[in-house]
Structure formats: C-alpha cells, structure tokens
C-alpha positions as CSV (number, residue, x, y, z in Angstrom):
1,M,19.1,-107.0,-12.3
2,N,21.4,-105.1,-14.7
3,E,18.9,-105.7,-17.5
4,E,16.1,-104.1,-15.5
5,K,18.4,-101.1,-14.8
6,R,18.9,-100.6,-18.5
7,M,15.2,-100.5,-19.2
8,N,13.6,-97.2,-20.2
9,P,10.5,-96.1,-18.3
10,K,8.2,-97.4,-21.1
11,Q,9.7,-100.9,-20.9
12,E,9.4,-100.8,-17.1
13,R,5.7,-100.0,-17.2
14,T,5.2,-102.9,-19.7
15,L,7.1,-105.3,-17.4
16,I,4.9,-104.2,-14.4
17,M,1.6,-104.9,-16.2
18,E,2.7,-108.1,-18.0
19,S,4.8,-110.2,-15.7
20,M,5.5,-108.7,-12.3
21,P,4.0,-110.6,-9.4
22,V,0.4,-109.3,-8.8
23,N,1.0,-108.2,-5.2
24,K,4.2,-106.3,-6.1
25,A,2.5,-104.8,-9.2
26,I,-0.4,-103.5,-7.2
27,W,1.8,-101.7,-4.7
28,T,4.1,-100.5,-7.5
29,L,1.2,-98.9,-9.3
30,A,-0.9,-97.9,-6.3
31,I,1.6,-96.4,-3.9
32,P,2.5,-93.4,-6.1
33,T,-1.3,-92.8,-6.7
34,M,-2.0,-93.1,-3.0
35,I,0.8,-90.7,-2.1
36,A,-0.5,-88.2,-4.7
37,S,-4.1,-88.6,-3.4
38,L,-2.9,-88.0,0.2
39,I,-1.2,-84.8,-0.9
40,Q,-4.3,-83.9,-2.8
41,V,-6.5,-84.5,0.3
42,I,-4.1,-82.4,2.4
43,Y,-4.1,-79.6,-0.1
44,N,-7.9,-79.7,-0.3
45,M,-8.0,-79.5,3.5
46,T,-5.5,-76.6,3.5
47,D,-8.1,-74.1,2.3
48,T,-10.5,-75.2,5.0
49,F,-7.7,-75.2,7.6
50,F,-6.5,-71.7,7.0
51,I,-10.0,-70.2,6.4
52,G,-11.0,-71.9,9.7
53,K,-8.2,-69.9,11.5
54,L,-10.4,-66.8,10.7
55,N,-13.1,-68.5,13.0
56,N,-15.9,-67.6,10.6
57,P,-18.2,-70.6,10.0
58,N,-19.9,-68.7,7.1
59,M,-16.6,-68.8,5.2
60,I,-16.3,-72.6,5.8
61,A,-19.9,-73.1,4.7
62,A,-19.2,-71.0,1.6
63,I,-16.3,-73.1,0.4
64,S,-18.4,-76.3,1.1
65,L,-21.3,-74.9,-1.1
66,T,-19.0,-74.6,-4.1
67,M,-17.9,-78.2,-4.0
68,P,-20.9,-79.6,-6.0
69,I,-20.4,-77.0,-8.8
70,F,-16.8,-78.1,-9.4
71,M,-17.7,-81.7,-9.3
72,I,-20.0,-81.1,-12.3
73,V,-17.2,-79.3,-14.2
74,Q,-14.9,-82.2,-13.4
75,A,-17.6,-84.8,-14.3
76,F,-17.8,-83.6,-17.8
77,G,-14.0,-83.7,-18.2
78,N,-14.0,-87.1,-16.6
79,V,-16.2,-88.5,-19.4
80,F,-13.0,-88.5,-21.5
81,A,-10.5,-88.9,-18.7
82,I,-12.0,-92.1,-17.2
83,G,-13.4,-93.4,-20.5
84,G,-10.2,-92.7,-22.3
85,A,-8.1,-94.3,-19.6
86,S,-10.1,-97.5,-19.7
87,L,-9.8,-97.7,-23.5
88,I,-6.1,-96.9,-23.5
89,S,-5.3,-99.6,-21.0
90,R,-7.1,-102.2,-23.0
91,L,-5.6,-101.2,-26.3
92,L,-2.1,-101.3,-24.8
93,G,-2.9,-104.7,-23.5
94,K,-3.7,-105.8,-27.1
95,G,-0.5,-104.1,-28.3
96,E,-2.3,-101.5,-30.3
97,K,-0.2,-98.4,-29.5
98,E,-1.3,-96.3,-32.5
99,N,-4.9,-96.7,-31.6
100,A,-4.1,-96.0,-28.0
101,S,-2.6,-92.6,-29.1
102,Q,-5.7,-91.8,-31.0
103,A,-7.8,-92.5,-28.0
104,G,-5.5,-90.4,-25.9
105,A,-5.7,-87.4,-28.3
106,V,-9.5,-87.6,-28.5
107,A,-9.8,-87.8,-24.7
108,F,-7.4,-84.9,-24.1
109,W,-8.7,-82.3,-26.6
110,S,-12.4,-83.2,-26.0
111,A,-12.0,-82.9,-22.2
112,L,-10.3,-79.5,-22.6
113,C,-13.1,-78.1,-24.7
114,L,-15.7,-79.4,-22.3
115,C,-14.0,-78.0,-19.2
116,I,-13.8,-74.6,-20.9
117,I,-17.5,-74.6,-21.8
118,M,-18.7,-75.8,-18.4
119,S,-16.5,-73.2,-16.6
120,S,-17.9,-70.5,-18.8
121,I,-21.5,-71.5,-18.1
122,G,-20.8,-71.6,-14.4
123,F,-19.2,-68.1,-14.5
124,I,-22.3,-66.6,-16.4
125,F,-24.8,-68.1,-13.9
126,V,-22.7,-68.0,-10.8
127,E,-25.2,-66.3,-8.4
128,P,-28.4,-68.4,-9.4
129,I,-26.3,-71.6,-9.2
130,L,-25.1,-70.7,-5.7
131,K,-28.6,-70.0,-4.5
132,F,-29.8,-73.3,-5.9
133,C,-26.9,-75.0,-4.0
134,G,-28.2,-73.7,-0.7
135,A,-26.3,-70.4,-0.2
136,S,-27.9,-68.1,2.4
137,S,-27.6,-64.3,2.8
138,N,-24.8,-65.1,5.2
139,T,-22.7,-67.2,2.9
140,I,-23.4,-66.1,-0.7
141,V,-21.0,-63.2,-0.8
142,F,-18.1,-65.4,0.4
143,A,-19.2,-68.3,-1.9
144,K,-19.4,-66.0,-5.0
145,E,-16.0,-64.4,-4.2
146,Y,-14.4,-67.9,-4.0
147,L,-16.2,-69.5,-7.0
148,V,-15.6,-66.7,-9.6
149,I,-11.8,-67.1,-9.2
150,M,-12.1,-70.9,-9.2
151,L,-14.1,-70.9,-12.4
152,F,-11.5,-68.8,-14.2
153,G,-9.0,-71.6,-13.3
154,G,-11.6,-74.4,-14.0
155,P,-10.0,-75.7,-17.2
156,F,-6.6,-76.1,-15.5
157,I,-8.2,-77.8,-12.5
158,G,-10.2,-80.2,-14.7
159,M,-7.4,-80.9,-17.1
160,Q,-4.8,-81.6,-14.3
161,M,-7.1,-84.4,-13.1
162,A,-7.8,-85.6,-16.6
163,L,-4.1,-85.8,-17.6
164,G,-3.3,-87.6,-14.3
165,G,-5.9,-90.2,-15.2
166,L,-4.5,-90.7,-18.7
167,L,-1.0,-91.2,-17.4
168,R,-2.2,-93.8,-14.9
169,S,-3.9,-95.7,-17.7
170,E,-0.4,-96.6,-19.1
171,G,1.0,-97.4,-15.6
172,A,2.8,-94.0,-15.3
173,T,1.6,-93.6,-11.7
174,R,4.8,-92.1,-10.4
175,E,4.7,-89.3,-13.0
176,S,1.0,-88.8,-12.2
177,M,1.9,-88.5,-8.6
178,I,4.6,-85.9,-9.3
179,G,2.2,-83.7,-11.3
180,M,-0.4,-83.8,-8.5
181,M,2.2,-83.1,-5.8
182,T,3.6,-80.2,-7.8
183,G,0.2,-78.4,-7.7
184,A,-0.7,-79.5,-4.2
185,I,2.5,-78.4,-2.5
186,L,2.5,-75.1,-4.3
187,N,-1.1,-74.5,-3.1
188,M,-0.2,-75.4,0.5
189,V,2.7,-72.9,0.4
190,L,0.5,-70.1,-1.1
191,D,-2.5,-70.6,1.1
192,P,-1.2,-69.0,4.3
193,I,0.5,-66.3,2.3
194,F,-2.7,-65.3,0.6
195,I,-5.2,-65.9,3.4
196,L,-3.3,-64.9,6.5
197,V,-0.5,-62.6,5.4
198,L,-2.2,-60.7,2.6
199,N,-5.6,-61.1,4.3
200,T,-7.5,-62.0,1.2
201,G,-9.8,-64.5,2.9
202,V,-11.7,-67.0,0.7
203,A,-10.4,-65.3,-2.5
204,G,-6.8,-66.1,-1.4
205,A,-7.7,-69.8,-1.0
206,A,-9.1,-69.7,-4.6
207,Y,-6.0,-68.0,-6.0
208,A,-3.7,-70.5,-4.3
209,T,-5.7,-73.4,-5.7
210,V,-5.7,-72.1,-9.3
211,I,-2.0,-71.3,-9.4
212,G,-1.1,-74.7,-8.0
213,N,-3.3,-76.5,-10.6
214,I,-1.7,-74.4,-13.5
215,F,1.8,-75.6,-12.5
216,G,0.6,-79.3,-12.2
217,F,-1.1,-79.0,-15.6
218,A,2.2,-77.6,-17.0
219,Y,4.2,-80.6,-15.7
220,Y,1.8,-83.1,-17.4
221,I,2.0,-81.2,-20.7
222,A,5.8,-81.2,-20.5
223,F,5.7,-85.0,-19.9
224,Y,3.9,-85.5,-23.2
225,I,5.9,-82.9,-25.2
226,K,9.2,-84.7,-24.1
227,K,7.7,-87.9,-25.5
228,R,8.1,-89.9,-22.2
229,S,4.7,-91.4,-22.6
230,M,3.8,-94.7,-24.3
231,I,1.2,-92.8,-26.2
232,S,0.8,-89.3,-27.8
233,I,-1.9,-86.7,-27.3
234,S,-0.7,-84.7,-30.3
235,P,-3.5,-83.0,-32.4
236,K,-2.3,-85.1,-35.4
237,Y,-3.8,-88.2,-33.7
238,F,-7.1,-86.4,-33.1
239,S,-10.1,-87.2,-35.3
240,F,-13.9,-87.5,-35.0
241,N,-13.8,-91.2,-34.9
242,S,-17.2,-92.5,-33.9
243,K,-15.8,-95.9,-32.8
244,V,-13.3,-94.2,-30.4
245,Y,-15.9,-91.8,-29.1
246,G,-18.3,-94.8,-28.6
247,E,-15.8,-96.7,-26.6
248,I,-14.9,-93.7,-24.5
249,F,-18.6,-92.8,-23.9
250,K,-19.7,-96.2,-22.9
251,I,-17.4,-96.0,-19.8
252,G,-17.0,-92.3,-19.4
253,I,-20.6,-91.4,-19.4
254,P,-21.6,-93.8,-16.6
255,A,-18.7,-92.6,-14.5
256,S,-19.6,-89.0,-15.3
257,I,-23.2,-89.6,-14.4
258,G,-22.0,-90.9,-11.1
259,M,-20.0,-87.7,-10.4
260,I,-23.0,-85.5,-11.5
261,L,-25.3,-87.4,-9.2
262,M,-22.7,-87.1,-6.4
263,S,-22.7,-83.3,-7.1
264,I,-26.5,-83.3,-7.0
265,G,-26.4,-85.3,-3.8
266,F,-24.0,-82.8,-2.3
267,T,-26.3,-80.0,-3.4
268,I,-29.4,-81.6,-1.9
269,S,-27.4,-82.5,1.2
270,N,-26.4,-78.8,1.5
271,V,-30.0,-77.7,1.0
272,F,-31.2,-80.1,3.8
273,A,-28.2,-79.0,6.0
274,A,-29.1,-75.4,5.4
275,S,-32.6,-76.1,6.7
276,F,-31.0,-77.2,10.0
277,G,-28.9,-74.0,10.1
278,D,-25.6,-72.6,8.6
279,D,-23.7,-74.3,11.4
280,V,-24.8,-77.7,10.1
281,V,-23.6,-76.7,6.6
282,A,-20.2,-75.8,8.1
283,A,-20.0,-79.0,10.1
284,N,-21.0,-81.1,7.2
285,G,-18.4,-79.4,5.0
286,V,-15.7,-80.1,7.5
287,I,-16.7,-83.7,7.8
288,N,-16.7,-84.1,4.0
289,R,-13.1,-82.8,4.0
290,V,-12.0,-85.0,6.8
291,T,-13.6,-88.3,5.5
292,S,-12.2,-87.6,2.1
293,I,-8.9,-88.9,3.4
294,S,-10.3,-92.4,3.5
295,I,-12.4,-92.1,0.3
296,M,-9.6,-90.6,-1.7
297,L,-7.0,-93.1,-0.6
298,T,-9.3,-96.0,-1.2
299,M,-10.1,-94.6,-4.7
300,A,-6.4,-94.1,-5.3
301,L,-5.8,-97.8,-4.6
302,A,-8.5,-98.6,-7.1
303,Q,-7.1,-96.2,-9.7
304,G,-3.6,-97.7,-9.2
305,C,-5.0,-101.1,-10.0
306,Q,-7.0,-99.8,-12.9
307,P,-4.3,-100.1,-15.6
308,L,-3.3,-103.6,-14.4
309,M,-6.9,-104.8,-14.5
310,G,-7.5,-103.2,-17.9
311,Y,-4.2,-104.4,-19.4
312,S,-4.8,-108.0,-18.1
313,Y,-8.3,-108.0,-19.5
314,G,-7.1,-106.7,-22.9
315,A,-4.4,-109.3,-23.0
316,R,-6.9,-112.0,-21.9
317,K,-5.0,-112.9,-18.8
318,Y,-8.1,-113.6,-16.7
319,D,-6.4,-115.4,-13.9
320,R,-4.1,-112.4,-13.3
321,L,-7.1,-110.1,-13.5
322,L,-9.0,-112.0,-10.8
323,E,-5.9,-112.2,-8.6
324,T,-5.5,-108.4,-8.9
325,I,-9.2,-107.9,-7.9
326,K,-9.0,-110.3,-4.9
327,R,-5.8,-108.7,-3.5
328,A,-7.1,-105.2,-4.0
329,L,-10.4,-106.0,-2.2
330,V,-8.5,-107.3,0.8
331,I,-6.2,-104.3,1.0
332,G,-9.0,-101.8,0.5
333,T,-11.2,-103.4,3.2
334,I,-8.4,-103.4,5.8
335,M,-7.5,-99.8,4.9
336,S,-11.1,-98.4,5.1
337,T,-11.8,-100.3,8.3
338,S,-8.7,-98.8,9.9
339,F,-9.9,-95.3,9.0
340,A,-13.4,-96.0,10.4
341,I,-11.9,-96.9,13.8
342,L,-9.6,-93.8,13.8
343,F,-12.5,-91.4,12.9
344,F,-14.8,-92.9,15.5
345,I,-12.3,-92.7,18.4
346,F,-10.8,-89.3,17.6
347,S,-13.9,-87.7,16.0
348,S,-13.7,-84.4,17.9
349,V,-10.0,-84.1,17.4
350,W,-10.3,-84.2,13.6
351,I,-12.8,-81.4,13.6
352,R,-10.9,-79.1,16.0
353,V,-8.0,-79.1,13.5
354,F,-10.2,-77.0,11.2
355,I,-12.4,-74.9,13.5
356,N,-12.7,-74.2,17.2
357,D,-16.5,-73.6,17.4
358,A,-18.3,-75.6,20.0
359,V,-21.6,-75.9,18.1
360,V,-19.9,-76.9,14.8
361,I,-17.7,-79.5,16.7
362,D,-20.7,-81.1,18.5
363,L,-22.6,-81.4,15.2
364,G,-19.5,-82.7,13.4
365,V,-19.0,-85.4,15.9
366,R,-22.5,-86.7,15.4
367,I,-22.1,-86.6,11.6
368,I,-18.8,-88.4,11.5
369,R,-19.8,-91.1,14.0
370,A,-22.8,-91.9,11.8
371,F,-20.7,-92.0,8.6
372,V,-18.1,-94.5,9.9
373,W,-20.6,-97.4,10.1
374,A,-20.5,-97.8,6.4
375,M,-16.8,-96.9,5.9
376,P,-15.5,-100.5,6.0
377,F,-17.6,-101.2,2.9
378,L,-16.0,-98.4,0.9
379,G,-13.0,-100.5,-0.1
380,I,-15.2,-103.1,-1.8
381,Q,-17.4,-100.5,-3.5
382,M,-14.5,-98.4,-4.9
383,I,-12.4,-101.4,-6.2
384,L,-15.4,-103.0,-7.9
385,M,-16.6,-99.8,-9.5
386,T,-13.1,-99.0,-10.9
387,M,-12.8,-102.7,-12.0
388,F,-16.0,-102.5,-14.1
389,Q,-14.7,-99.2,-15.7
390,A,-11.3,-100.8,-16.5
391,L,-12.9,-103.7,-18.2
392,G,-15.3,-101.6,-20.3
393,K,-18.4,-103.0,-18.7
394,T,-20.9,-100.4,-19.5
395,V,-24.1,-101.6,-17.8
396,E,-22.4,-102.7,-14.6
397,S,-20.4,-99.4,-14.4
398,L,-23.5,-97.4,-15.0
399,I,-25.6,-99.2,-12.3
400,I,-22.9,-98.7,-9.6
401,S,-22.4,-95.1,-10.6
402,L,-26.1,-94.5,-10.3
403,G,-26.3,-96.5,-7.1
404,R,-24.3,-94.6,-4.5
405,Q,-25.8,-91.1,-5.2
406,G,-28.8,-91.6,-7.4
407,L,-30.6,-94.9,-6.6
408,F,-29.8,-94.8,-2.9
409,F,-28.4,-91.6,-1.5
410,I,-30.9,-89.0,-2.8
411,P,-34.0,-91.0,-1.9
412,A,-32.5,-91.9,1.5
413,L,-31.7,-88.3,2.2
414,I,-35.2,-87.2,1.4
415,I,-37.0,-90.0,3.2
416,L,-34.8,-90.3,6.3
417,S,-34.6,-86.5,6.8
418,S,-38.4,-86.2,6.5
419,L,-39.0,-89.0,9.0
420,W,-36.2,-88.3,11.6
421,G,-34.9,-84.8,10.9
422,F,-31.2,-84.3,11.6
423,D,-30.7,-88.0,12.7
424,G,-32.1,-89.2,9.4
425,F,-30.0,-86.7,7.5
426,I,-26.7,-88.0,9.0
427,Y,-27.5,-91.7,8.3
428,A,-28.6,-91.2,4.7
429,Q,-25.0,-91.6,3.3
430,P,-24.0,-94.7,5.3
431,S,-27.2,-96.4,4.4
432,S,-26.7,-95.7,0.7
433,D,-23.0,-96.9,0.9
434,I,-24.0,-100.3,2.4
435,L,-26.7,-100.8,-0.2
436,T,-24.4,-99.9,-3.1
437,T,-21.7,-102.3,-1.8
438,I,-24.3,-105.2,-1.8
439,L,-25.3,-104.3,-5.4
440,S,-21.6,-104.1,-6.5
441,L,-20.8,-107.6,-5.0
442,T,-23.9,-109.1,-6.7
443,L,-22.8,-107.7,-10.1
444,F,-19.2,-108.8,-9.6
445,L,-20.1,-112.4,-8.6
446,A,-22.2,-112.7,-11.8
447,M,-19.3,-111.4,-13.9
448,R,-16.8,-113.7,-12.2
449,K,-18.6,-116.8,-13.3
450,K,-18.4,-115.6,-17.0
451,L,-14.7,-114.8,-16.6
452,H,-14.0,-118.4,-15.3
453,I,-15.9,-119.8,-18.3
454,T,-14.0,-117.6,-20.7
455,S,-10.6,-118.4,-19.0
456,K,-11.2,-122.1,-19.6
457,E,-12.0,-121.5,-23.3
458,V,-8.8,-119.4,-23.7
459,S,-6.6,-122.1,-22.1
C-alpha cells in the first residue's frame, strides 16, 4: 500500500492498464470520464434551459439548428483526436514512449490548424449554411447571432475536446475530467448572468460557452507544459511523418466520417422537422439535448475503456482485452436500458424542465417515446465502435461509423418520413440504431474468433 502511495501519476496509470483487475480498471478509468461527460451534458443543457425560460420556441429551434455545424468542425478536429488517441494507447502498450510523443504532437498541431480553418470557413458562409440546415425566417436571426460568436471560439471548443481525448489515451481520465468540468461549470455560472441578468439572449449563451471552453483548454495546455503527461505535444516532436499520419488517418477518418454523417443526419432531420413546423424543430432539439444524457454517458464509458483496450491490444494481452470488452458491454447495456425506462415513464417531465409550451411538450413526448425503443442497444453499439477504434481496425471502424448515420439513418429518415409523415420521422433513428447494433455484433464476433486464434499462438 505504501509503495502505491509513493507512485507518481505516470506510474499509477501504467499500473491501471497493465495489472489492475479488469473490473476495477474499467471503473477507475471510466468514472472520471463519465462524471466529466455528465457535467458536459448538463452544461450543454444549460443553454437550452435558460433560453427556454424566455419562452420563445424560435430561440430553442435556433440553437438546435447550429448543432450540425459544430459537429462538422469537431469532426475534422477528431480525425486527429480519435486517431491520435488510438495510436498513442497502442504505442504506450508496446513501450514506445518517444513515438507516442510524436503521435501526440502531430495530432495536437494538426487538429488545431484544422479547427481554425473550419471555423473560418463557417464564419464566411454563416448565412447560407444556416439556410441549408433548415433555418426559417423566424429562426435565422437568432441562429446567426448564436453561431457567429460560437465560430469565433470554435478552435478552443474543438481543441478542448481533442486534448481531453489525448489525455484519456494514456489513462489520465481524472485530469481529462477536471478540464471538462472547469469549462462546463464556468459556462453554467455565466449562462444565467448573460441570458437573464444582462438580457443578451442567445448571444449570451454563446459567450458563456466560448469563455468556459477557453478556460478548459488552458487547463489542458498547463497539464502538458508542467510535464505531467506520459507524452509530450511539444513542437519539437512534430514532423510530417507519413507513417504517423497514415496510422492516425486510418482510425481518425472513419470516426470523423461518422461525425460528419451524424451532422448531415441532424441537418436532414432538421429540414424534415422544419417541414412539419418550427415547433417540431424546437421539440426535436429539446429531445436531442435530453437523450444526450444516455448517449454521452454510454460513450464516456466506452471512452474510459478505450485506453485499456488499446494498451492491452498493443501489449498482446488478448485475454485481458476480451474481458474488458465483455464487462463493458454488460455495464453499458444495463445503463442504457435504465435510461430508456426513465425517459419513457417521465417523458413529459424531462421536456417541461426546458420549455413550458403545450404544443412542444406534446410533440416531444411522442419523439422521446419512439426513441427509447432502441436505447437499450446503444451500450453495445458505443462500446464496440470505440473498441474497433482502440484496436486500429480501419474497416470495421469505418463500417460502424457509416452505419448509424449514413447507411441506415439518412435512408430511414427519407423513406419512413415519405411513407408515414411525422410518425415515420420519429422512428427513423431507433430503426437505424437497432440495425447498426446488429451490424456491430456481427463484426465483433468475426474479430473475436481471430483474437482467440492469435491468443493461442502467443501463449
């Protein structure tokens, strides 16, 4: 016990990934990530909550319309964040810390450049983009006011997420949690001041978000400057190494494509929602915020397991890898099923927290009760998608990333909405989630057979 107390944080993280019992290691890594994600969800909801107190559905709809745009900015940054995290975990598992630092530096500086470029493009074409996303004459003024400010802070928002991912790759989930909480708590404090006290409306929500993310980003940078990380992101480690870029791209691009397709899916969903009226856009936006609790926590569990899975795979400890996957799947399924029950029983209560509009509440109840039918499957889907990313499995990762939003959701949205109108619209997402989970399980079972064979060869 005294020896463990004398360990520095780097040694503790190595111990967690190499020899700590799997169940304990999962919770040690996942709990900080889940706490951070919960705070992140609450802070994402804070904008909607305080804007909702103004009782203007058009403002709620306006914030919802900007979500796909920011997902695209983050998607390009996540090419390097997710791809870099996968590579760093595997390199650390092999004991190659110098190469891991090179991967970290390439991921950080490349992601920063991309976030700046994408935010600049968004700022230049802000109005055409919003119209393409389904903004109406009632919502475009509010949406533009919110988005312009958010795009100025886009690089900080994107890089806070990217650095959090890089820290998780080495098992520093506690530090990743602190950075996210720093930005989120500050945002929650500033929201009521800007929106209600200073009466700045949607602009105030944007200012609070940007300021919070700047402080979170600053915490992460300080962590690396103080050399508390197992790797370095110093410019001296940066080089245009085609091998490093290739390894990052083979995981980062499929993950990024998944986010871009999700953004496109949200955009098309908003366009279809707008065809049913601005109240449907508002209701759909509120439901996206509410259900993000279950999605983000399940994804946080998966992200917490990611360094353990990548490290075990890199170290060729396949039995430990499979045990991690099995336990994570059980935990994820129990968690997402519990949320499904809560959302179904208390559906109207969740919506009233954000807006007290009878039409929006009625529409929201119908949307959320359709969505919960697929929610128990989200745990399986998220864990397996993250597992393929952690292991550097390009094809499988790409297929699942394409599956949820591209192969299934967009076609389901178009076909079901055309056939059954609003009822088809609300069942498009649950249909695509069920199909994507079946696809994920099929790919996993095929890979599991190969791992068992390889495990016998190693032993």
